[in-house]
C-alpha positions in Angstrom: 94.6 112.0 95.9 98.0 110.9 97.3 99.5 113.5 99.6 102.3 111.4 101.1 104.2 108.5 99.6 105.9 106.3 102.2 109.1 104.5 101.2 111.0 101.7 103.0 113.4 104.3 104.4 110.6 106.4 105.8 109.0 103.3 107.4 112.2 102.1 109.0 113.0 105.6 110.2 109.6 105.8 111.9 110.0 102.4 113.5 113.5 103.4 114.7 112.0 106.5 116.3 109.3 104.4 118.0 112.0 102.0 119.4 114.1 105.0 120.5 111.1 106.4 122.4 109.9 103.2 124.1 113.1 101.2 124.2 114.4 98.0 122.6 113.2 95.8 125.4 109.7 97.4 125.5 107.0 94.7 125.2 103.6 96.0 124.1 100.6 94.7 126.1 97.0 95.6 126.2 94.1 94.9 128.5 92.3 94.0 125.3 93.2 90.8 123.6 94.1 92.6 120.4 96.5 95.3 119.4 95.4 98.9 119.5 97.1 101.2 117.1 96.0 104.2 119.2 93.3 105.0 121.8 91.9 108.0 123.6 93.5 108.5 127.1 92.0 111.3 129.1 90.5 112.6 125.9 93.8 112.7 124.0 94.6 110.2 121.2 97.7 108.2 122.2 99.7 105.7 120.1 99.9 102.2 121.5 101.5 99.6 119.3 104.7 99.8 117.3 102.8 100.6 114.1 100.6 103.2 115.8 103.8 105.0 116.9 105.4 104.6 113.5 102.4 105.9 111.7 102.1 108.9 114.1 105.8 109.7 113.3 104.8 109.5 109.6 102.2 112.1 110.1 99.0 110.0 110.3 96.7 111.7 112.7 96.3 109.9 116.0 92.6 110.6 116.0 92.4 108.6 112.8 94.4 105.7 114.3 92.2 105.7 117.5 88.9 105.1 115.6 87.3 101.9 116.9 86.5 100.7 113.4 90.2 100.2 112.6 91.4 98.6 115.8 91.0 95.0 114.6 92.4 95.6 111.1 95.6 93.9 110.2 98.5 96.2 109.6 98.4 95.5 105.8 94.7 96.3 105.7 95.2 99.5 107.7 98.0 100.6 105.4 95.7 100.0 102.3 92.9 101.8 104.1 95.2 104.8 104.6 95.2 105.3 100.9 91.8 106.9 101.3 93.4 109.4 103.7 96.1 110.2 101.1 98.9 107.9 102.2 100.5 105.5 99.7 102.9 102.9 101.2 105.4 101.3 98.8 105.2 97.5 99.0 108.5 97.1 101.0 107.4 99.9 103.4 104.1 98.1 104.0 106.0 94.8 104.5 108.4 96.3 107.0 105.6 97.8 109.1 103.4 94.7 108.9 106.5 92.5 109.7 107.3 94.6 112.8 103.6 94.3 113.9 103.7 90.6 113.5 106.8 90.2 115.6 105.3 92.6 118.3 102.1 90.6 118.3 104.0 87.4 119.2 104.1 89.0 122.6 100.4 89.0 123.0 98.0 86.8 125.0 99.1 83.5 126.5 102.2 83.0 124.4 105.0 81.4 126.4 107.9 83.6 127.6 110.3 82.8 124.7 107.9 84.6 122.3 107.8 87.7 124.5 109.9 89.9 122.4 110.7 93.6 122.6 110.4 96.3 120.0 114.1 96.0 119.2 113.4 92.5 117.8 110.5 93.8 115.8 112.6 96.6 114.3 115.5 94.1 113.5 113.0 91.9 111.7 111.6 94.9 109.7 115.2 96.0 108.8 116.2 92.6 107.6 113.1 91.3 105.9 111.1 94.4 105.0 112.5 94.7 101.6 111.8 91.0 100.7 108.5 90.2 102.5 105.5 89.7 100.2 103.1 92.6 100.9 100.0 90.5 100.6 98.2 89.2 103.6 
């Protein structure tokens, strides 16, 4: 049963809150070679990547996002998986979140410095292209 429907405006608002909290120039990094939506730090679930922060602002429990079984899911797959938890993401909301995630992930690993982008760039991408990106991945 759907308990929360997430629109593009909802998704962009959550991304804006994440950027306001961490800063436009914040570059996400992890000791792991993949993105973590959330993880347990001192026993408390804590958001990590831009989508983890945004989903927490949308009310998704951090304990759900910190489950090891979802850490390697693409953002699109995670958003589809959240349907079982009662969250329905409209296509453009899903595209905006996944687009922001892709831009953030350009900052990962051994990418050269020009691809090291802050969350402000991820948000700008989501604001510009979220409504038009194909939601399939």
